[in-house]
Every structure is written in C-alpha cells, then in structure tokens.
N, C-alpha and C positions, 0 to 999 in steps of 0.2 A: 568298370563299375555298377554293380546293380542297384536296383531300386532299395534293396533293404540297406545295403553299407549306405544308399545317400540317406534314406531315411534314420539311419543310425546320428550321420553326422549331424544331421539337421537337428535331430532328439539333443545330442550334445550342445550344440552351437546356442538352441535356445533355452540350455540349462543354465550354460555357463553366461548366457547375457543375464539371464531374470537374478541368478545369483551374483552378478556385479550390481547390479540397479540394488537389491536388497542390502547388499554390503554397504554402497555407498548412502541409502538412507539410514541405516542404522546408526555410521559415522556421522551424519547431521543431525539426527535425532541429539545423539549424546554431546556433538559440539553445541547445538540450541540449548541443552539443560545446562551444560557446564557455564556457559556463558550468562546465562538467566541466574545461577546461584551466584555467580561472582557480581553479578549489578546489583543485586538483593545484598551482598553482605557489603560493598560500598557504598551502596545509597546511591547510585548512579541511575537507577531505575526510577526515582521519584519524579513527579510532576514538581514542579515549582509551583505555588500559589499565584492566582493573579495578581497583576500589579493593580494599585489602587487607582481608577479613574482617576485622571487630572482636569484639570479644569478647561473646558475648551475653549479654542480660540474665539477672538471677539468676530470674525467672519461668519464661521459655523453658527454661531448664537440665532441670528437674524437670518434663515435658510428660506424663509417665506415666500420672498420673489422667484428663489431659484428652483423650488418646488412647483410653482405657478407656472413657470417657464418650461419646465421637463413636460408636464400635465398637457399645456398646450400644444408642445410639438409632439406628443404622444397621438395625441388627438387627432392632430391634422393628419398627421400619417396615416393613421386607420381611416380617415377618411378619403384620402387620395388612393389606398390598396381595398 
C-alpha cells in the first residue's frame, strides 16, 4: 500500500467521521426544537409561581442564641487556626 492510498483512506475516514458527527448534531437540534415546541404547546415548560411563605415554626422565631453560639464557635476556630 502506497502513501497516496493511505492518505486517501485517511481522508475518506475523516470525512465520514465528520459527516456522522454533523448528522448527529442536526438530529439532536431537530429533536430539541420539536420537544421545545411540544412543551410550549402543552404548557409543561412553565414555571409554577412560588408558594406563599408559611408561618415560621416557633423554634425558628427566636434564633438569636443559635446565631450567637455559631458566631462564637467560628471565632474560636479562627483563633486556633
């Protein structure tokens, strides 16, 4: 097999590989577009509005001692390192 034949086969293989990747990308773009249109038509792509905030539990209303304890722990950690 000569160098020209090997270069010819390499070129054919490269073109074949690139065309297969291009074909896959075209199919993927078409699929995504179709799914997007279906979701818009059915309304499945809409984001639900956030729920109204509920009342906080009794334990979460008075969290000042917890905040103070966490702050003290962080300060002690920073002093030691």
